[in-house]
C-alpha positions as CSV (number, residue, x, y, z in Angstrom):
1,M,2.4,82.9,141.3
2,D,5.5,85.2,140.9
3,E,5.0,88.8,139.7
4,P,5.7,89.2,135.9
5,V,8.1,92.1,136.6
6,D,11.2,92.0,138.7
7,I,9.7,94.6,141.2
8,E,12.7,94.4,143.5
9,Q,15.1,95.5,140.7
10,L,12.6,98.3,139.7
11,R,12.2,99.4,143.3
12,S,16.0,99.6,143.9
13,L,16.7,101.4,140.6
14,V,13.9,104.0,141.2
15,K,15.3,104.7,144.7
16,R,18.9,104.9,143.5
17,H,18.0,107.1,140.5
18,R,16.0,109.5,142.7
19,D,18.9,109.6,145.3
20,E,21.5,110.2,142.5
21,L,19.4,113.1,141.2
22,G,18.9,114.4,144.7
23,L,15.1,114.5,144.3
24,S,12.4,114.2,146.9
25,L,9.8,111.6,146.2
26,R,7.4,114.4,145.2
27,A,9.9,116.0,142.8
28,A,10.8,112.6,141.2
29,A,7.1,111.9,140.8
30,E,6.7,115.2,139.0
31,Q,9.7,114.7,136.8
32,S,8.8,111.1,135.9
33,E,5.1,112.1,135.4
34,V,4.1,109.2,137.7
35,P,1.6,110.0,140.5
36,F,3.3,110.6,143.9
37,N,1.4,107.7,145.6
38,T,2.3,105.3,142.8
39,L,6.0,106.1,142.9
40,A,5.9,105.8,146.7
41,R,4.3,102.3,146.4
42,V,6.9,101.3,143.8
43,E,9.7,102.3,146.2
44,K,8.0,100.0,148.8
45,G,8.0,97.1,146.3
46,H,4.6,97.3,144.7
47,L,4.0,96.8,141.0
48,P,2.7,99.8,139.1
49,D,0.1,99.6,136.3
50,L,1.4,99.3,132.7
51,A,1.2,103.0,131.9
52,N,3.1,104.1,135.0
53,F,5.6,101.2,134.5
54,R,6.3,102.6,131.1
55,R,6.8,106.2,132.5
56,I,9.1,104.9,135.2
57,V,11.2,103.0,132.8
58,L,11.5,106.0,130.4
59,W,12.5,108.1,133.4
60,L,15.2,105.6,134.3
61,G,16.3,105.5,130.7
62,L,16.2,101.7,130.6
63,A,14.6,99.1,128.3
64,P,11.4,97.7,129.8
65,E,12.3,94.0,129.1
66,R,15.1,94.4,131.6
67,F,12.6,94.0,134.4
68,F,10.8,90.9,133.2
69,Q,11.4,87.7,135.2
70,P,13.4,85.1,133.3
71,A,10.7,82.5,133.5
72,L,8.2,84.8,131.9
73,F,10.4,86.7,129.5
74,R,13.3,84.7,128.3
75,V,16.4,86.7,127.3
76,E,18.1,84.5,124.8
77,N,21.2,86.4,123.9
78,T,24.3,87.1,125.9
79,P,24.4,90.9,125.6
80,E,20.9,91.2,127.1
81,V,21.9,88.9,130.0
82,I,24.9,91.1,130.6
83,A,22.9,94.3,130.3
84,S,20.4,92.9,132.9
85,Q,23.3,92.2,135.3
86,L,24.9,95.6,134.8
87,A,21.6,97.3,135.6
88,Q,21.5,95.5,139.0
89,D,25.1,96.5,139.9
90,P,24.9,98.9,142.8
91,N,28.3,100.4,141.8
92,L,26.9,101.7,138.4
93,T,24.5,104.5,137.7
94,P,21.7,103.5,135.3
95,A,23.3,105.6,132.6
96,A,26.7,104.0,133.1
97,A,25.2,100.5,133.1
98,E,23.4,101.3,129.8
99,T,26.6,102.7,128.3
100,I,28.6,99.6,129.1
101,A,25.7,97.4,127.9
102,D,25.7,99.3,124.5
103,V,29.5,98.6,124.2
104,V,28.9,94.9,124.9
105,R,26.1,94.7,122.4
106,E,28.2,96.4,119.7
107,L,31.3,94.2,120.4
108,Y,29.2,91.0,120.6
109,G,27.4,91.9,117.3
110,T,30.8,92.4,115.6
111,L,32.8,89.5,117.1
112,A,30.2,86.7,117.7
113,T,30.2,83.9,115.2
114,K,27.1,81.9,114.5
115,D,27.2,78.3,113.4
116,R,25.4,78.0,110.2
117,E,24.0,74.8,108.9
118,V,24.3,74.0,105.2
119,S,21.6,71.9,103.7
120,V,22.2,69.8,100.6
121,H,19.2,68.4,98.8
122,L,20.0,65.4,96.6
123,R,17.9,64.1,93.7
124,A,16.0,60.9,93.9
125,A,18.2,57.8,94.3
126,K,17.5,56.5,90.7
127,T,19.1,59.6,89.2
128,F,22.0,59.8,91.6
129,A,24.9,57.4,90.7
130,P,26.0,55.1,93.6
131,G,29.6,56.5,93.6
132,A,28.4,60.1,93.6
133,A,27.4,60.1,97.3
134,R,30.8,58.9,98.4
135,L,32.5,61.4,96.1
136,L,30.3,64.2,97.4
137,G,31.1,63.2,101.0
138,E,34.8,63.3,100.3
139,I,34.5,66.8,98.7
140,L,32.5,68.1,101.6
141,I,35.0,66.7,104.1
142,E,37.9,68.4,102.2
143,M,36.0,71.7,102.0
144,Q,35.4,71.5,105.8
145,S,39.0,70.9,106.5
146,K,40.1,73.8,104.4
147,L,37.6,76.1,106.0
148,E,38.7,75.1,109.5
149,A,42.3,75.6,108.6
150,G,41.7,79.3,108.0
151,P,43.4,81.6,105.6
152,P,44.4,81.9,102.9
153,Y,41.1,81.9,101.0
154,P,41.0,83.3,97.5
155,G,41.1,87.1,97.8
156,Q,42.4,87.1,101.4
157,A,45.8,88.3,102.6
158,V,48.1,85.7,104.1
């Protein structure tokens, strides 16, 4: 069975972060509040316990879910997929990757459109006149065409 955490990504980010800070393994262990032996094992590709995983992730300044394998933790939205890829980019520091990911999240939240379904509940057939269904369908088609055509809507500038 695969490990629940992407240990290779964690291993490389810990090593890179330590190198960027110019810290020895012992100094990094002290700074991250992770036992020296545990941090050394992580850099060799071993999975830490949950408490130490949390300390390491906090020390790296990253979101814990970034390290979960896709099969076990499914990232459903595009910004988190991008953030995960940025965190693995060897040309970016963890802080730079997180800064870019924050910009992507903000832009995505502002610009992404979500398809929304509209439900129409009709009364029982005996109270709904036969021609009404056809007329309602025509009205909905006309409304859809106008919405797809774009502005001007009432109150919007041309």
